[in-house]
C-alpha positions in Angstrom: 1.7 28.8 16.6 3.4 25.3 16.3 1.0 23.3 18.7 -1.9 25.0 16.8 -0.1 24.3 12.8 0.6 20.5 14.2 -3.1 20.4 15.1 -4.3 21.8 11.4 -1.9 19.6 10.2 -3.7 16.5 11.9 -7.3 17.3 10.7 -6.0 17.9 7.1 -4.6 14.3 7.5 -7.9 13.8 9.1 -9.9 15.1 5.6 -7.9 13.6 3.6 -8.1 10.2 4.9 -12.0 10.3 5.0 -12.0 11.5 1.4 -9.4 8.5 0.4 -12.1 5.9 2.2 -15.0 8.0 0.8 -13.5 7.2 -2.6 -11.6 3.5 -1.5 -13.7 1.7 -4.2 -12.9 4.3 -7.1 -9.3 3.7 -6.3 -9.5 -0.4 -6.1 -11.2 -0.7 -8.9 -9.4 1.7 -11.5 -5.7 1.3 -10.1 -4.7 4.8 -10.3 -2.2 4.7 -7.7 -0.5 1.7 -8.8 2.2 4.3 -11.3 2.0 6.7 -8.5 3.3 4.2 -6.0 7.2 4.7 -4.3 8.9 2.7 -1.8 6.8 3.9 1.2 4.6 6.4 -0.1 1.7 6.2 -2.8 0.2 9.5 -4.3 -3.4 9.4 -4.1 -5.5 12.5 -6.6 -8.0 13.5 -4.2 -10.8 15.2 -5.7 -12.9 18.4 -4.5 -10.1 19.1 -2.1 -8.0 22.4 -1.4 -5.5 23.4 0.4 -5.8 26.9 1.8 -2.8 29.1 0.5 -2.5 32.7 0.1 -3.7 34.7 -3.1 -1.8 37.7 -4.3 -2.9 40.3 -6.7 -0.9 41.9 -9.4 1.2 44.9 -8.5 1.1 46.0 -11.5 -2.2 47.1 -11.8 -2.4 49.9 -8.8 -4.4 49.4 -5.0 -3.2 50.1 -1.7 0.6 51.3 -1.1 0.7 52.1 -5.1 1.5 56.2 -4.6 -1.1 59.2 -3.9 -4.9 57.8 -4.2 -7.3 60.5 -5.9 -10.8 61.1 -3.5 -13.3 58.6 -5.6 -10.8 56.2 -6.4 -11.6 52.8 -5.6 -9.1 50.5 -4.1 -9.5 47.0 -5.4 -8.2 44.2 -8.1 -6.9 46.3 -10.4 -8.0 45.9 -14.2 -7.0 43.1 -14.9 -9.0 40.2 -16.9 -9.6 37.8 -14.4 -12.6 36.2 -14.5 -13.7 37.5 -17.6 -15.8 35.0 -20.0 -19.5 34.1 -19.5 -20.5 32.3 -16.0 -20.7 28.2 -16.3 -23.1 26.1 -14.3 -20.5 23.2 -13.9 -18.3 22.6 -10.4 -14.8 23.2 -11.2 -12.3 20.6 -10.5 -10.4 20.5 -7.2 -8.0 17.7 -7.6 -5.1 17.1 -5.3 -2.2 14.8 -4.8 -1.5 13.5 -1.3 1.3 11.7 -0.1 0.2 8.5 2.6 2.3 5.4 3.5 1.2 2.5 2.0 1.1 1.5 5.9 -1.5 3.9 6.7 -3.7 2.8 3.1 -3.6 -0.6 4.3 -5.5 0.5 7.6 -8.2 2.7 5.5 -8.5 -0.3 3.1 -8.6 -3.1 6.3 -11.1 -0.8 8.2 -13.1 -0.9 4.6 -13.3 -4.4 4.0 -13.0 -5.1 7.9 -10.3 -7.4 7.2 -9.3 -9.1 10.5 -5.5 -9.4 11.2 -3.7 -11.9 9.8 -2.5 -14.7 12.5 1.1 -15.7 11.1 2.1 -19.7 11.6 5.6 -20.8 11.0 8.2 -19.1 12.8 6.0 -16.5 14.0 7.0 -18.1 17.5 10.7 -18.0 17.0 11.7 -14.9 18.5 15.0 -13.1 17.0 16.6 -9.8 19.4 16.2 -6.4 18.0 17.0 -3.2 19.1 14.5 0.1 20.1 15.6 3.2 21.0 13.9 3.7 24.4 15.4 5.5 26.9 18.2 8.8 27.4 21.5 8.0 29.0 24.0 11.1 29.7 27.4 9.4 28.0 27.4 7.8 24.8 28.6 8.3 21.4 28.2 12.0 19.5 25.8 10.7 16.8 23.7 9.6 19.3 22.9 12.9 20.7 19.7 13.9 21.3 19.9 17.3 20.7 17.0 18.4 22.2 17.3 16.8 25.7 20.5 18.7 25.9 19.0 21.7 24.8 16.2 21.6 27.6 19.0 20.3 29.8 21.4 23.4 29.2 18.2 25.8 29.5 17.4 24.4 32.6 21.1 24.7 34.1 21.5 28.2 33.0 17.7 29.3 34.2 18.8 27.5 37.6 22.2 29.0 38.8 20.8 32.7 36.8 23.5 32.6 33.8 20.4 33.2 31.2 19.9 36.3 29.9 16.6 37.4 28.6 17.9 40.3 26.5 21.0 37.6 24.5 19.2 34.0 24.8 22.3 31.7 24.3 21.8 28.3 25.7 25.2 26.6 25.5 25.4 23.2 26.9 28.8 21.9 28.5 29.5 18.5 29.4 27.4 17.5 32.5 24.2 18.8 30.2 24.7 16.0 26.6 21.9 13.7 26.8 22.0 10.5 24.4 19.4 7.9 23.1 20.1 4.6 24.6 18.5 1.2 23.4 17.3 -1.7 24.8 17.6 -5.5 23.3 14.1 -6.5 23.2 12.6 -10.4 21.3 9.9 -9.7 18.3 8.5 -12.5 16.6 9.5 -12.8 13.3 7.1 -13.5 10.8 8.3 -14.0 7.2 5.8 -14.4 3.8 5.8 -15.7 0.6 3.1 -14.5 -2.1 3.7 -16.8 -4.9 1.3 -15.4 -8.1 0.1 -18.0 -10.9 -1.3 -16.3 -14.3 -2.7 -17.5 -17.6 -0.6 -16.1 -20.2 -1.7 -17.9 -23.8 -3.6 -15.6 -26.2 -7.3 -15.7 -24.1 -5.8 -13.2 -21.5 -5.9 -10.0 -22.8 -4.5 -7.0 -21.7 -7.4 -5.7 -20.2 -7.4 -8.7 -17.9 -3.6 -8.7 -16.4 -4.4 -5.1 -15.7 -7.2 -6.2 -13.5 -4.7 -8.9 -12.2 -2.3 -6.0 -11.6 -4.9 -3.5 -10.0 -5.9 -6.6 -7.5 -2.1 -7.4 -6.7 -1.5 -4.1 -6.2 -4.0 -4.3 -2.9 -3.0 -7.9 -1.4 0.6 -7.1 -1.5 -0.9 -4.1 0.7 -2.2 -5.7 2.8 0.2 -8.7 3.4 3.2 -6.3 3.6 1.2 -4.7 6.5 0.8 -8.0 8.3 4.7 -9.3 8.1 8.0 -8.3 8.6 8.9 -9.6 5.4 7.6 -10.4 2.2 8.4 -12.1 -0.7 7.1 -12.3 -4.3 7.8 -14.8 -6.9 5.8 -14.5 -10.6 4.5 -17.8 -12.3 3.2 -17.8 -15.9 2.4 -20.7 -18.0 0.3 -21.5 -21.4 1.2 -25.2 -22.0 4.6 -25.3 -19.9 4.9 -22.9 -16.4 8.2 -21.0 -15.4 9.4 -18.3 -13.4 9.8 -15.1 -14.4 10.2 -11.4 -13.0 7.2 -9.1 -11.7 7.7 -6.9 -15.6 7.6 -10.2 -17.7 4.7 -11.7 -15.3 2.5 -8.5 -16.4 3.8 -7.7 -20.2 3.9 -11.4 -21.9 1.3 -13.0 -24.2 1.5 -16.5 -25.7 -1.0 -18.3 -28.1 -0.2 -21.6 -26.9 -2.7 -23.9 -24.8 -3.4 -24.1 -21.0 -2.4 -26.6 -18.8 -2.8 -25.5 -15.5 -0.7 -28.6 -13.4 2.5 -27.2 -15.5 2.1 -23.9 -12.5 1.6 -26.1 -10.0 4.4 -28.5 -10.8 6.2 -24.8 -10.7 4.4 -23.5 -7.9 5.4 -26.8 -5.3 8.9 -26.7 -7.0 9.7 -23.4 -5.8 7.8 -24.2 -2.3 10.1 -26.7 -1.6 13.4 -25.1 -2.2 13.0 -21.8 -1.2 10.1 -21.5 1.6 9.7 -24.2 3.5 6.6 -24.7 5.0 8.0 -24.6 8.7 9.5 -21.8 7.9 7.4 -19.2 6.1 3.8 -17.8 5.4 2.7 -19.0 1.7 -0.1 -17.4 -0.1 -0.7 -18.6 -3.5 -3.0 -16.1 -5.8 -3.7 -17.9 -9.1 -5.8 -15.9 -11.7 -6.6 -17.6 -15.1 -9.7 -16.9 -17.8 -10.8 -20.5 -16.6 -9.4 -22.6 -19.9 -7.8 -26.2 -19.2 -7.5 -27.4 -22.3 -3.9 -29.6 -22.1 -5.8 -31.7 -19.3 -8.5 -33.2 -17.8 -8.4 -31.3 -15.0 -8.0 -34.1 -12.2 -3.9 -33.7 -12.6 -4.1 -30.1 -11.4 -6.9 -30.6 -8.8 -4.7 -33.3 -7.5 -1.5 -31.4 -7.3 -3.9 -28.3 -5.7 -5.5 -31.0 -2.7 -2.2 -33.1 -1.7 0.9 -31.2 -2.1 -0.3 -27.4 -2.4 -3.2 -26.1 -0.2 -1.8 -28.5 3.4 1.4 -25.9 2.6 -0.5 -22.7 2.3 -1.6 -20.0 4.4 -4.3 -19.1 1.7 -4.5 -20.4 -2.2 -6.9 -17.9 -4.2 -8.2 -18.4 -7.1 -9.6 -15.3 -9.4 -11.2 -16.3 -12.7 -11.0 -13.2 -15.1 -13.9 -12.4 -17.4 -12.8 -13.4 -20.9 -14.3 -13.1 -24.5 -12.2 -16.1 -25.2 -12.0 -18.3 -22.5 -14.5 -21.3 -21.3 -15.0 -20.6 -17.6 -14.9 -23.8 -16.3 -12.4 -24.5 -14.0 -13.7 -22.4 -11.0 -16.5 -24.8 -11.0 -14.1 -27.8 -11.6 -13.0 -26.3 -8.0 -16.2 -26.0 -6.3 -17.3 -29.5 -7.1 -14.1 -30.7 -5.9 -14.0 -28.7 -2.8 -16.6 -27.0 -1.5 -17.5 -23.2 -1.8 -16.5 -23.3 2.1 -13.1 -24.9 2.2 -10.4 -24.1 5.4 -8.1 -22.3 2.8 -9.0 -22.0 -0.7 -11.1 -19.2 -1.8 -12.7 -18.5 -5.6 -13.7 -15.3 -7.0 -15.2 -14.5 -9.9 -14.4 -10.8 -11.1 -16.2 -9.9 -14.2 -14.2 -6.2 -14.6 -12.3 -3.8 -12.2 -15.5 -2.7 -9.9 -15.2 -6.7 -9.5 -11.9 -6.2 -8.0 -13.1 -4.3 -4.5 -15.1 -7.4 -3.7 -12.3 -10.2 -5.0 -10.2 -8.5 -2.7 -12.5 -8.5 0.2 -13.4 -12.3 -0.3 -9.9 -13.3 -0.3 -8.5 -11.6 2.7 -11.3 -11.5 4.9 -10.6 -14.8 6.1 -7.7 -13.4 8.4 -5.2 -16.7 7.2 
């Protein structure tokens, strides 16, 4: 029975994954899961999927088991009003919220977007010791006792010695039956990564553009966390001046000043030098802007990017979010200065939420 239940549960999980794959572009574009994300799980509303369940009738309306019946009396649902009303032509809404791990979600995204696995640099070649419970021993602390193995061993002993009673099936482990989990030491590569987000928060970046950034950042986080043991995130906002802030401030601040992109690059470079040295960290930079750079002629920002930041990064992604107020010129300066096929720099124009799907594929498709 338990095997059949497990088989049915596995099949249901596969159905859920299929529905998620089928609607992945919608989930990515609309960011429905961001507010449902926990530490390791995310709750996803899956449409047109209903879990089988028992349905019970209303006991107050008579039926089988409600006393003596009379000849000709129908046996059925009773005289309740369920189902009353006119027939409709539209299908009913069946929406089920299912929990899925972020690791599973990352794998689904990788399969659908055809994302290559990342080859970490830096400390990927340095090993550190980790402990894995991968064997069973006859002795050990009680906190590591393997109850299932202990029970099976006790059952085998009682059957072999003829002390097992089918009418009173009690299994009592003794000292020689006890089994304990044991560990071994293995060397695993240590690969840490930092994601540095930069965003223009001047008046031309509206709440709608920031929501696009927040949605895209959720999926970027999900993928990179599946590739590295440890992922740190840092946030930089800027108008004419730049500063490091927390996540909430990053998405909810709006200023009215001008824009100097080089100020964000200076803070980013300073952060990389002091906290995330290139020899020890895999560094990913994601910059979002509407393309304005009014406070300078781009030479300073392009120089910082070329000479300092790009050589230190695994990947630098610039996403230009379309805004009714922004000029949109900066991406053209990057294209003319670096070309479209730069090894580390990836450029993407994000017109609206529907463009997030293709933007993520472009950003993460190099496997850097």
